[in-house]
N, C-alpha and C positions, 0 to 999 in steps of 0.2 A: 500495498499501498504505499511504505513510500518514498519507493522511486517513484510509483504513477504517476506521483504530487509532485518525486521533481523534477519528472520527463515533461509536465502539465505547464510547468514554472521557469522551464524549461527554452517555451514556447513564447514568453512571452504574454503582446500585443501582437509577435509577428504573427503568419496567415501559413499551413498548415505545408501549406507550396513551399512557400521560405523561407522553412526548418529542413525541408524534404533535402535542401537543396543546397544548405549555404556547411561551408567546412568545413565552420564550428561547430557543427552539431555533430560530425563526423567528430576533431578533439573529445567535446567534453562528452561521446559514447565512450571512448574507447580509457579515460578516464572513468568511468563510471563501473566498467570492463573491468580495471583493474582493483576500485574499492566495493565492487560484489563477487570474486573472486577472494581478494582478503579474508570477508565473513566471511562466507563459504567454505573456507579453507576450516575459519575458525570456530566452524559447528562438527566438522570433521566429515563435509564434501567430499570430490578425488576433485581433483582441475580433469577432467574431460576432449581438454585443444593438448594432441599429444605436443606440437610445438609449443602452448608453456606449458605443460609439466616437463618438458624438457629444459627450461628454460627454471620454473625456478625450482630444480636439482641446484643451483649456485645459487640461486636467493631471490630477494627481489631482483634488488638493482637489473641484473640482467635481463628480467621481460619490462620491467621503469623502462630500460633502454629505448629495447624494441618496441613499446610503442608509442615510445618518443619520435622513431624513427620509419613508422606507418605515419605518421602525422607531418609530421618533414615531407616523406617523398608525397602523401595526395594532395598536404598543401601547392609543391611542384608542379605538383601534376593540373590541379584543381578545373583550375581554367581553359584549359585545353578538352575537360571533359562536357558533356553534351547531359541535359535535364536528365537522362535519362540512364545515363552512368551516374551522375550526382545518386540522385534517389537510392541504387543499388549499393555504394556501398558502400552510403549512410543505412541503406537499410541491413549491412550484413553487418555493420562495426557497433550498431545498434541494435540485435537482436540477444549475442549474447547478454548483455547485462539482464535483460529484461528477463529470456530466459533463464539465468542466476536469481534472477529476486522473485521471483514465481515458485524456485525452489525452494529457497530460504525462507518465502509466505508461505509456501507448504508444511514450512518443516513444525515453526513457530506458530504455525494457526490452526 
């Protein structure tokens, strides 16, 4: 529930169309994925993403660095993407924290 409220606040007064194609949405969702992953792991869940799981074996810094790299990569190419590509990239970025949040909520409630 808290994650849903946070995502609603993320959109602010902007339209859904603007949020779905904004590069800031990508960055926020990558950050939310890190936060929800940390919460889920603290609750005893296991990381399902093999890349993230491999990076976490070396601590949080490699995973954070990888996400910073992904944000840099997306931002550096964002203007070359069409609206459809931007929406797909943002959906792919926002789905993991939504999934994590649903699993956390299911465990809590």
